[in-house]
C-alpha positions as CSV (number, residue, x, y, z in Angstrom):
1,M,61.2,51.1,120.5
2,K,61.3,49.1,123.7
3,A,59.8,50.3,126.9
4,L,60.3,49.2,130.5
5,I,57.9,49.8,133.3
6,I,59.3,49.7,136.8
7,D,56.7,49.8,139.5
8,D,56.0,47.8,142.7
9,E,52.3,48.0,142.3
10,S,50.9,45.3,139.9
11,K,47.8,47.4,139.1
12,A,49.9,50.4,138.1
13,R,52.1,48.2,135.9
14,S,49.1,46.7,134.2
15,L,47.3,50.0,133.7
16,L,50.3,51.6,132.1
17,D,51.0,48.6,130.0
18,T,47.4,48.8,128.7
19,I,47.6,52.5,128.0
20,I,50.9,52.1,126.0
21,K,49.4,49.3,123.9
22,E,46.3,51.2,123.2
23,Y,47.7,54.7,122.5
24,C,51.4,54.3,121.8
25,S,51.6,51.1,119.7
26,S,53.1,52.9,116.8
27,E,56.0,54.1,118.8
28,I,56.5,51.2,121.2
29,E,56.8,47.7,120.0
30,M,57.9,45.8,123.1
31,I,57.0,46.4,126.8
32,F,58.8,44.8,129.7
33,L,57.6,44.8,133.3
34,A,59.6,44.9,136.5
35,E,58.2,44.9,140.0
36,N,61.2,46.5,141.7
37,L,64.3,48.4,140.8
38,M,66.8,45.5,140.8
39,K,64.7,43.5,138.4
40,G,64.4,46.5,136.2
41,I,68.2,46.9,136.2
42,E,68.4,43.3,135.0
43,V,66.1,44.1,132.1
44,I,68.1,47.2,131.2
45,K,71.3,45.2,131.1
46,Q,69.8,42.4,129.0
47,E,67.7,44.5,126.6
48,Q,68.3,47.6,124.5
49,I,65.6,49.7,126.3
50,N,64.6,53.0,124.9
51,I,62.2,54.4,127.5
52,V,62.0,53.6,131.2
53,F,58.8,54.5,133.1
54,L,60.1,54.7,136.6
55,D,58.1,54.8,139.9
56,I,59.8,56.9,142.5
57,E,58.4,55.4,145.8
58,M,59.2,51.6,146.0
59,P,60.3,49.2,148.7
60,N,64.0,48.6,149.3
61,H,65.2,50.9,146.5
62,S,63.7,54.2,145.4
63,G,63.4,54.8,141.7
64,L,65.9,57.6,142.2
65,Q,68.6,55.2,142.9
66,L,68.5,53.7,139.4
67,F,71.8,55.4,138.3
68,E,73.7,54.0,141.4
69,F,73.6,50.5,139.6
70,L,74.5,51.6,136.0
71,D,77.5,52.6,134.2
72,I,77.4,55.7,132.0
73,Q,77.7,53.6,128.8
74,E,74.5,51.7,129.9
75,I,72.4,54.8,130.0
76,T,71.0,54.7,126.5
77,F,67.3,55.4,127.4
78,E,65.0,58.2,128.4
79,V,63.4,58.2,131.9
80,I,59.8,59.1,132.5
81,F,59.1,59.4,136.2
82,T,55.8,58.1,137.5
83,T,54.6,59.2,140.9
84,A,51.4,59.6,143.1
85,Y,52.8,62.9,144.5
86,S,52.3,66.4,143.3
87,D,54.7,67.9,140.6
88,Y,56.6,70.2,143.1
89,A,58.2,67.1,144.6
90,I,60.2,66.4,141.6
91,Q,60.9,69.7,140.1
92,A,64.5,69.3,140.9
93,F,64.7,66.5,138.2
94,E,62.8,68.1,135.4
95,F,65.9,69.4,133.7
96,S,67.2,65.8,133.3
97,A,64.2,63.5,133.2
98,I,62.4,63.7,129.9
99,D,59.0,63.9,131.6
100,Y,57.0,62.9,134.6
101,L,53.5,61.5,135.0
102,L,51.2,61.9,138.0
103,K,49.1,59.0,139.1
104,P,46.4,58.2,138.2
105,L,47.8,58.1,134.8
106,R,46.0,59.8,131.9
107,P,46.4,58.4,128.4
108,N,46.9,61.7,126.7
109,K,49.7,62.5,129.1
110,V,51.4,59.2,128.6
111,K,51.2,59.8,124.8
112,E,52.8,63.2,125.2
113,A,55.6,61.8,127.2
114,V,56.3,59.0,124.8
115,D,56.4,61.5,121.8
116,K,58.8,63.7,123.8
117,A,61.1,60.8,124.5
118,K,61.0,59.6,120.9
119,K,62.0,63.0,119.7
120,A,64.8,63.3,122.3
121,L,66.1,59.9,121.3
122,E,66.1,60.8,117.6
123,Q,68.1,63.9,118.5
124,N,70.5,61.8,120.6
125,Q,70.0,63.9,123.7
126,V,69.6,61.1,126.1
127,Q,73.2,60.5,127.1
128,Q,73.9,64.1,128.0
129,R,70.8,64.6,130.0
130,L,70.9,61.2,131.9
131,T,74.5,61.7,132.7
132,E,73.6,65.1,134.2
133,L,70.8,63.4,136.2
134,K,73.2,60.6,137.4
135,N,75.7,63.2,138.5
136,V,73.1,65.1,140.5
137,L,71.6,62.1,142.2
138,T,74.9,60.6,143.2
139,A,76.9,63.7,143.9
140,D,77.9,64.6,147.4
141,K,75.8,67.8,147.2
142,F,72.6,65.8,146.8
143,K,72.6,64.5,150.4
144,K,68.9,64.5,150.9
145,I,66.2,61.8,151.4
146,A,62.6,62.0,150.1
147,L,60.0,61.3,152.7
148,P,56.3,60.8,151.8
149,V,54.2,63.2,154.0
150,E,50.6,64.1,153.9
151,E,51.2,67.2,151.6
152,G,53.3,65.3,149.2
153,V,57.1,64.6,149.4
154,L,59.4,66.3,151.8
155,F,63.2,66.4,151.0
156,V,65.3,66.4,154.2
157,K,69.0,66.8,154.3
158,L,70.8,63.8,155.8
159,D,72.9,65.9,158.0
160,E,69.7,67.3,159.6
161,I,68.7,63.8,161.0
162,Y,69.6,62.9,164.5
163,F,68.2,59.4,164.4
164,L,65.4,57.2,163.2
165,Q,63.2,55.0,165.4
166,A,61.0,52.1,164.3
167,D,57.3,52.4,165.3
168,S,55.6,49.2,164.1
169,M,55.2,49.6,160.2
170,Y,56.1,53.4,160.5
171,T,59.4,55.2,161.2
172,Q,60.0,58.2,163.4
173,F,62.4,60.8,162.2
174,Y,64.1,63.1,164.8
175,L,65.4,66.2,163.2
176,T,67.9,68.9,164.3
177,N,65.2,71.6,164.2
178,G,63.4,69.8,167.0
179,K,60.7,68.4,164.8
180,K,59.6,64.8,164.8
181,L,58.2,63.2,161.6
182,L,56.2,59.9,161.6
183,I,56.7,58.4,158.1
184,S,54.5,55.6,156.8
185,K,57.5,53.3,155.9
186,P,59.0,50.6,157.9
187,M,62.5,51.0,159.4
188,K,63.9,48.4,156.9
189,Y,63.1,50.7,154.0
190,F,65.3,53.5,155.4
191,T,67.9,51.1,156.7
192,D,68.6,49.6,153.3
193,M,68.9,53.2,151.9
194,L,71.0,54.9,154.6
195,E,72.9,52.3,156.7
196,N,76.0,52.5,154.4
197,K,75.7,56.1,153.6
198,D,77.6,58.7,155.3
199,M,77.6,58.3,159.1
200,F,74.4,56.3,159.6
201,Y,74.7,53.3,161.9
202,K,72.3,50.8,163.2
203,P,73.1,50.0,166.9
204,H,69.8,48.3,167.6
205,R,67.1,46.8,165.5
206,S,64.8,49.7,166.3
207,Y,67.2,52.6,165.7
208,L,69.3,54.2,163.0
209,V,71.6,56.9,164.2
210,N,73.7,59.7,162.6
211,L,77.1,59.3,164.1
212,K,77.8,62.9,163.0
213,F,75.9,63.9,166.2
214,L,77.7,61.3,168.4
215,Q,78.4,63.0,171.9
216,R,79.5,60.1,174.0
217,I,79.2,56.3,174.7
218,V,77.4,55.6,178.0
219,K,78.1,52.3,179.7
220,K,75.5,52.2,182.4
221,D,72.8,49.5,182.5
222,G,74.1,48.3,179.2
223,T,75.7,50.4,176.4
224,S,74.0,53.4,174.9
225,I,74.9,56.0,172.3
226,E,74.2,59.6,173.5
227,L,73.7,62.1,170.6
228,E,74.1,65.9,170.7
229,N,70.4,66.3,171.4
230,N,70.9,64.2,174.6
231,A,68.9,61.3,173.2
232,L,70.1,57.9,174.5
233,I,70.1,55.2,171.9
234,P,70.5,51.7,173.2
235,V,73.1,49.4,171.7
236,S,72.2,45.7,171.4
237,K,74.5,43.1,172.8
238,E,75.4,41.8,169.2
239,K,76.4,45.2,168.2
240,K,78.7,46.3,171.0
241,E,81.9,44.8,169.4
242,E,81.1,46.4,166.1
243,L,80.5,49.8,167.7
244,N,83.9,49.5,169.6
245,K,85.6,49.0,166.3
246,I,83.8,52.1,164.9
247,I,84.9,54.1,167.9
248,E,88.5,52.9,167.6
249,M,88.5,54.2,164.0
250,L,87.3,57.6,165.2
251,M,89.9,58.0,167.8
């Protein structure tokens, strides 16, 4: 079998590569490494991969976005999630992913996951399960974002986010329940993920707003977006024309 490891951390890729070679050499003959999701996609499209070891938290694209870039006929492999977070965070995906491994990885758990994947492949279950997983992750009903918090991973509904604000290498989330969450990810990480999804719009380099909560446009001392929680979000000069076009579409 051929395996692909997608993980942005070089040490994590190297460790898993070593474990597979030492404990799973009879099952896995070739191992490919990818430092981000898009490079992993390239490998999947070029090689006949059987097992993908997929990190969840990565810059630019989360591992959970894998199926956004693949057609159904290209899903011929089993997925084994790898994560540094506790298992409750991904229980929603257990029914579809063949397995998940908690970091730091343990050789016996890797071996068990590979054996499980091999058995499933032999029974030709992969297409049905991965199709189900793709449907869940890309369906309208799965409108949540995974946020790394101190206790693990918090899943927040997109329609419960008023706006995001950049805070150096962190991002502040303002939620409809009145709570604020400071997340240890830069704004760009979430902009790449959300800017073209639903009603999220970036009027300023430091803000990403949910236009679902748009209350009015304020033209005083420049242009601002006022949301339903009365927050005033500045609109940069280069974004004014774009915003006007969006408003025209909504009128």
